[in-house]
C-alpha positions in Angstrom: 95.1 -61.6 51.2 91.8 -62.2 49.6 91.0 -59.7 46.8 87.9 -57.6 47.4 85.6 -56.9 44.5 84.5 -53.3 44.8 83.2 -50.5 42.6 83.6 -47.0 44.1 84.0 -48.6 47.5 80.9 -50.8 47.3 81.5 -54.5 48.0 79.6 -56.2 45.2 79.5 -59.6 47.0 78.6 -58.0 50.4 76.5 -55.0 51.1 76.1 -54.2 47.3 74.5 -57.6 46.7 72.2 -57.0 49.6 70.9 -53.7 48.2 70.5 -55.2 44.8 68.4 -58.1 46.2 66.4 -55.7 48.4 65.6 -53.5 45.4 64.5 -56.4 43.3 62.3 -57.8 46.0 60.8 -54.4 46.8 60.0 -53.8 43.2 58.4 -57.2 42.8 56.3 -56.6 46.0 55.2 -53.2 44.9 54.3 -54.3 41.4 52.1 -57.1 42.8 50.4 -55.1 45.5 50.2 -51.8 43.7 50.0 -52.5 39.9 51.3 -49.6 37.9 53.2 -47.9 40.7 56.6 -49.1 39.6 56.2 -49.6 35.8 54.2 -46.4 35.3 56.1 -43.6 33.5 55.2 -40.0 33.5 54.5 -38.2 30.2 57.7 -37.6 28.2 58.3 -34.9 25.7 61.4 -35.4 23.5 63.0 -34.0 20.4 63.8 -36.5 17.7 65.3 -36.5 14.2 63.7 -39.5 12.4 64.1 -40.3 8.7 65.2 -36.7 8.1 62.1 -35.2 9.9 62.5 -33.0 12.9 59.9 -33.9 15.6 58.6 -33.2 19.1 57.2 -36.4 20.5 54.8 -36.7 23.5 55.0 -40.3 24.7 52.2 -41.4 27.0 51.9 -44.5 29.1 48.3 -45.5 28.8 48.7 -48.3 31.3 49.5 -45.8 34.0 46.4 -45.2 36.1 47.5 -41.6 36.6 47.3 -41.0 32.8 44.2 -39.1 31.8 43.4 -37.4 28.4 41.0 -34.6 28.1 39.6 -32.4 25.3 40.1 -28.8 26.3 37.6 -26.4 24.7 38.0 -22.7 24.1 36.5 -20.4 26.7 35.6 -23.4 29.0 32.8 -24.2 26.6 30.3 -26.9 27.8 30.2 -28.3 24.3 32.2 -28.1 21.1 31.3 -25.6 18.5 28.7 -26.9 16.0 26.3 -25.5 13.4 23.8 -24.3 16.0 26.0 -23.0 18.8 29.5 -21.5 18.9 31.6 -20.6 21.8 34.3 -19.0 19.7 38.1 -19.6 20.0 40.8 -18.8 22.5 44.6 -18.4 22.7 46.6 -21.6 23.2 48.3 -20.0 26.1 45.1 -19.4 28.0 44.1 -23.0 27.4 47.5 -24.2 28.7 47.3 -22.1 31.8 43.8 -23.2 32.7 44.4 -26.9 32.2 47.7 -27.3 34.2 48.4 -30.4 32.2 51.6 -32.4 31.8 51.4 -31.8 28.0 49.0 -30.3 25.5 48.8 -30.4 21.7 46.4 -28.9 19.2 43.4 -31.0 18.4 41.1 -31.5 15.4 40.0 -29.2 12.5 37.5 -26.4 12.8 35.8 -24.3 10.2 37.2 -20.9 9.2 33.9 -19.1 9.3 32.4 -17.2 12.3 30.8 -20.4 13.6 34.2 -22.2 13.9 32.5 -25.6 13.8 34.6 -28.4 15.2 35.1 -31.5 13.0 33.6 -34.8 14.0 32.1 -36.3 17.2 34.0 -35.8 20.4 34.0 -37.4 23.8 35.8 -36.3 27.0 35.4 -37.4 30.5 32.8 -40.0 29.3 30.6 -37.2 28.0 29.8 -36.1 24.5 31.2 -32.7 23.7 29.8 -33.0 20.2 27.6 -35.6 18.6 25.8 -35.8 15.3 24.8 -39.1 13.8 25.5 -37.6 10.4 29.2 -37.2 11.1 31.1 -39.7 9.1 34.2 -37.7 8.0 37.7 -38.8 9.0 39.0 -41.2 11.5 38.3 -41.5 15.2 40.6 -42.4 18.1 38.7 -43.8 21.0 40.1 -44.7 24.4 38.2 -46.7 27.0 38.2 -46.0 30.7 40.7 -48.9 31.1 43.1 -47.0 28.8 42.7 -49.3 25.7 42.9 -47.3 22.4 41.3 -48.1 19.1 41.1 -46.3 15.8 38.1 -46.5 13.4 37.3 -45.1 10.0 33.5 -45.0 9.5 33.6 -44.7 5.7 35.9 -47.8 5.6 33.0 -49.8 7.1 34.4 -49.9 10.6 31.8 -49.6 13.4 32.4 -47.2 16.3 31.2 -48.3 19.7 30.7 -45.0 21.4 29.5 -46.6 24.6 33.0 -47.9 25.3 34.8 -44.6 24.9 35.9 -42.5 27.8 37.7 -40.2 25.4 37.6 -39.7 21.6 38.6 -37.3 19.0 37.9 -37.4 15.2 40.3 -36.0 12.7 42.4 -37.4 9.8 43.3 -38.5 7.3 44.3 -41.9 8.7 48.0 -42.7 8.3 48.5 -46.2 9.5 46.2 -49.2 9.8 47.4 -52.4 11.5 51.0 -51.3 11.0 50.7 -50.6 7.3 50.6 -47.2 5.6 46.9 -46.5 4.9 46.1 -43.1 3.3 42.7 -42.7 1.6 41.7 -39.0 2.0 39.0 -39.1 -0.6 37.3 -42.1 1.1 37.4 -40.2 4.4 35.9 -37.1 2.8 39.0 -34.8 2.7 39.1 -32.6 -0.4 40.9 -29.5 0.9 44.3 -29.1 -0.9 45.7 -27.5 2.3 45.0 -30.8 4.1 46.4 -33.0 1.3 49.6 -31.1 0.4 52.9 -30.7 2.3 52.5 -28.9 5.6 53.6 -28.5 9.1 51.7 -31.4 10.7 50.6 -32.8 14.0 49.7 -36.5 14.4 48.7 -39.1 17.0 49.2 -42.9 17.1 49.6 -45.8 19.4 51.7 -48.9 19.7 50.6 -52.4 18.7 50.2 -53.4 22.3 48.0 -50.4 22.9 50.1 -49.2 25.9 51.9 -46.2 24.4 50.2 -43.2 22.8 52.2 -40.8 20.6 51.3 -37.2 20.1 53.7 -35.7 17.5 54.6 -32.3 16.1 56.4 -32.3 12.7 58.6 -29.2 12.1 58.8 -28.3 8.4 56.4 -29.3 5.6 55.8 -33.0 5.2 53.4 -34.9 3.0 50.9 -37.4 4.4 52.9 -40.2 3.0 56.1 -39.1 4.8 54.1 -38.4 7.9 52.8 -42.0 7.9 56.3 -43.5 7.3 57.8 -41.5 10.2 54.9 -42.5 12.6 55.5 -46.1 11.7 59.3 -45.7 12.3 58.5 -44.1 15.7 56.7 -47.3 16.7 53.0 -46.5 15.9 50.8 -49.3 14.8 47.7 -47.1 14.2 48.0 -43.4 13.4 46.1 -40.4 12.1 46.8 -36.8 11.1 45.6 -33.9 13.4 45.0 -30.3 12.6 48.3 -28.6 11.7 49.7 -25.6 9.9 48.9 -22.4 11.8 47.1 -24.5 14.4 50.2 -26.4 15.5 50.7 -25.9 19.2 52.7 -27.8 21.9 53.1 -27.2 25.6 54.8 -29.1 28.4 54.1 -28.6 32.1 52.6 -25.1 31.5 55.5 -24.0 29.3 54.7 -23.4 25.6 57.2 -25.1 23.3 55.4 -24.1 20.1 52.8 -21.4 19.9 50.0 -21.6 17.2 49.7 -18.9 14.7 46.0 -18.4 15.5 43.5 -19.0 18.2 42.1 -22.5 18.7 38.8 -24.1 19.5 40.1 -27.3 21.0 43.2 -29.0 22.2 44.3 -32.4 23.7 45.5 -32.3 27.3 47.4 -35.1 29.0 47.8 -35.5 32.7 50.1 -37.8 34.7 51.3 -38.3 38.3 53.3 -35.0 38.3 50.5 -32.9 36.7 47.4 -34.8 37.9 43.9 -34.5 36.4 41.3 -32.8 38.5 39.6 -34.8 41.1 36.3 -34.4 39.2 37.8 -35.9 36.0 39.4 -38.8 38.0 36.1 -39.6 39.8 34.2 -39.5 36.5 36.6 -42.0 35.0 36.2 -44.3 38.0 32.4 -44.1 37.7 32.3 -44.5 33.9 32.4 -48.3 33.6 31.7 -48.3 29.8 28.3 -46.6 30.0 27.0 -44.7 27.0 28.5 -41.2 27.0 26.0 -38.7 28.1 25.0 -35.6 26.1 23.5 -33.5 28.9 25.2 -30.4 27.7 24.1 -30.8 24.0 21.3 -28.9 22.4 17.7 -29.8 23.1 16.0 -32.6 21.2 19.1 -34.8 20.9 19.0 -38.4 22.0 21.0 -39.3 25.1 22.3 -42.3 23.2 23.3 -42.7 19.6 22.4 -46.4 19.7 19.1 -47.5 18.2 16.8 -49.8 20.2 16.1 -53.2 18.8 13.2 -52.7 16.3 9.9 -54.6 16.3 8.9 -55.2 12.7 5.3 -55.2 11.6 4.5 -57.8 9.0 2.3 -56.7 6.1 0.2 -59.8 5.9 -1.0 -59.5 9.5 -0.4 -56.0 10.7 -0.6 -56.8 14.3 1.9 -56.5 17.1 1.9 -58.2 20.5 2.1 -55.6 23.3 5.2 -55.2 25.3 5.8 -53.6 28.6 7.2 -50.6 26.9 4.7 -50.1 24.2 1.0 -50.1 25.0 -1.4 -52.1 27.2 -3.3 -53.7 24.3 -2.6 -55.1 20.8 -2.4 -52.7 17.9 -4.7 -54.5 15.4 -4.6 -52.0 12.5 -2.3 -49.3 11.1 -4.8 -46.6 12.0 -4.4 -47.4 15.7 -0.6 -47.5 15.8 -0.1 -43.8 16.7 -2.2 -44.2 19.8 0.9 -45.7 21.5 2.8 -42.5 20.9 3.2 -40.8 24.3 2.2 -37.2 24.3 2.4 -34.4 26.8 -1.4 -33.8 26.4 -4.2 -35.9 24.9 -5.1 -34.6 21.5 -7.7 -35.7 18.9 -6.4 -38.4 16.6 -8.4 -38.3 13.3 -6.2 -40.6 11.2 -2.9 -42.5 11.3 -0.9 -40.0 9.2 -2.3 -36.9 10.7 -1.9 -38.2 14.2 1.8 -38.7 13.6 2.0 -35.2 12.3 0.1 -33.5 15.1 1.6 -35.4 18.1 3.8 -33.3 20.3 6.8 -34.3 22.4 7.6 -31.8 25.1 11.2 -31.7 26.4 11.6 -33.1 29.9 7.9 -34.0 30.3 7.9 -36.9 27.8 11.2 -38.8 28.0 10.0 -41.5 25.7 9.2 -41.4 22.0 8.5 -43.7 19.1 10.4 -43.5 15.9 9.8 -44.7 12.3 12.4 -46.1 10.1 12.9 -47.9 6.8 15.3 -50.7 6.4 18.3 -49.9 4.2 17.4 -52.7 1.7 14.0 -51.2 1.2 15.1 -47.6 0.4 14.6 -47.8 -3.4 11.1 -49.2 -3.1 10.2 -46.7 -0.3 11.4 -43.9 -2.5 9.2 -45.0 -5.4 6.1 -45.1 -3.1 6.6 -41.7 -1.5 4.8 -38.8 -3.0 6.7 -35.9 -4.7 5.8 -33.7 -1.7 7.3 -36.2 0.7 10.4 -36.6 -1.4 10.9 -32.8 -1.3 10.6 -32.8 2.4 13.2 -35.5 2.8 15.6 -33.9 0.5 15.3 -30.7 2.5 15.9 -32.7 5.7 19.1 -34.2 4.4 20.4 -31.0 3.0 20.0 -29.2 6.3 21.3 -32.1 8.3 24.6 -31.9 6.6 25.0 -28.3 7.6 24.6 -26.8 4.1 23.5 -23.1 3.9 19.8 -22.3 4.2 19.6 -21.3 0.5 20.4 -24.3 -1.6 21.8 -24.5 -5.1 22.5 -27.4 -7.4 26.2 -27.2 -6.6 25.6 -27.2 -2.8 23.3 -30.2 -2.9 25.8 -32.0 -5.1 28.6 -31.2 -2.7 26.5 -32.4 0.2 25.7 -35.7 -1.4 29.4 -36.1 -2.3 30.6 -35.4 1.2 27.9 -37.3 3.1 27.3 -40.7 1.6 23.8 -41.1 2.9 21.8 -44.1 1.9 19.5 -41.9 -0.1 22.3 -40.0 -1.7 22.0 -41.2 -5.3 18.2 -41.0 -5.2 18.2 -37.6 -3.7 20.5 -36.4 -6.4 18.2 -37.9 -9.0 15.2 -36.3 -7.4 16.9 -32.9 -7.5 17.7 -33.3 -11.1 14.0 -33.8 -11.7 13.6 -30.2 -10.6 12.1 -30.9 -7.2 12.1 -27.6 -5.5 14.4 -27.0 -2.5 13.1 -24.1 -0.5 14.2 -22.3 2.6 12.6 -23.9 5.6 12.7 -24.2 9.4 14.9 -26.8 10.8 13.0 -29.7 12.5 14.2 -32.4 14.9 15.7 -34.9 12.5 18.5 -37.3 13.0 20.0 -40.6 11.9 20.4 -43.6 14.2 22.5 -46.6 13.4 22.6 -50.1 14.8 24.7 -52.6 12.9 23.8 -52.5 9.2 20.5 -50.7 9.9 20.1 -47.0 9.5 17.1 -45.0 10.6 15.9 -41.7 9.5 14.2 -40.4 12.6 11.8 -37.6 13.5 9.7 -37.0 16.6 7.2 -35.3 14.3 7.4 -36.7 10.7 5.7 -33.7 9.2 4.7 -34.0 5.6 5.9 -37.5 5.0 3.2 -40.0 4.0 4.1 -42.9 6.3 0.8 -44.7 5.8 1.6 -45.8 2.3 5.0 -47.1 3.5 3.2 -49.1 6.2 0.7 -50.6 3.8 3.5 -51.8 1.6 5.5 -53.3 4.5 8.2 -50.7 4.5 7.3 -48.9 7.6 8.4 -50.2 11.0 7.4 -49.3 14.5 10.2 -49.3 17.0 10.7 -48.1 20.6 13.4 -45.9 22.0 13.8 -44.2 25.3 15.7 -40.9 25.7 15.9 -37.8 27.9 15.8 -34.3 26.6 17.6 -31.3 28.0 17.1 -27.6 27.5 20.1 -25.5 26.5 
């Protein structure tokens, strides 16, 4: 009698083989017709012991179309806490219950004062939750709408392409760069010993192929060096530290696995096929297509894009500019006529070039276009020499306020601001301060920094008190065009 090859009653060379072939063909068909439907994996939360460290690891398949990441803000805030507006903090449990996510982990740092300012720029759902061009601390994780992650450290000379990011969070210090341990907290601007010492830590990282994202909780105090080594052993190619200590929090499917020791201002939520993102978030992602993140919920007088328009230099030998469709209907033959191209809500007398720039008004919503002035980075030293002492004082004030220093300035606070924010003018500002230029209490004006490649621009809608005429006459003043939309609070 012929021997039958069976396992638990299944004929391997008969019906069993049929089912195996059927399963293979079905899987192949589904993977071709419905990419991601077979290989996609829901969010996994596992306990691990790796190199002596006890971990909880959230493993996320970024190639799964059902995977969505979202920044969850305390009290359903429309924007992250900043120096001008705070929405407070909230219990981790309340944030977990409201989000209904597959997993949630604590996010980035926030200040300990009443304002509870969140660190760094932040994008969620293709929309800025926080943006300031002065933010250059730490490291940023950015994820495109296609699910491709990248990690950038501004102070290491890496450029961040905000227009590509569907989601981003900034924290640090960075742990891994291209598979190697990379820890430079001083370069990134971290000086707090609580951040640098051994602590209960949270971290995130992604694999070399960019398909797997890791969100990790470290139980027990670990140093940054050990944290980096463990993240590398876990399979991360790029990694950075998150807020930790009393902020450590972890939830899975609505169940809290680790409760923070304090209220939080932000957290990272992950959705999958079992715990899907809201229809609004899914639709927003489909519509995103790599457009510049909007800032419609940010404070008034903030540009809708952090990217600077291509400038149109004005040569000193022949200060004449050919008109463009976006500038003015006729050439601008002399510097004294340049501000006539500045759009205003109402026509006002224009007695001189400098005073016209000072008196011109831009009304939110009624004038969506504005002109800006800037000085090339390479020309900063000469520009500084040409500016009057009054103008230097104004600019020093602007920078000091822009870096969120207190209203009353001391030598120590200005020094700290210059150390923490390596502005192009930093050394000169410090030198000017040491020359006893008076830093007074003043009212905050619309002032920001725009960047495009290697060019930085100090920008004001109303450059009050700065003698731009002398910069123009010496070839250091440039006229450029930018278009933006303003929103009220």
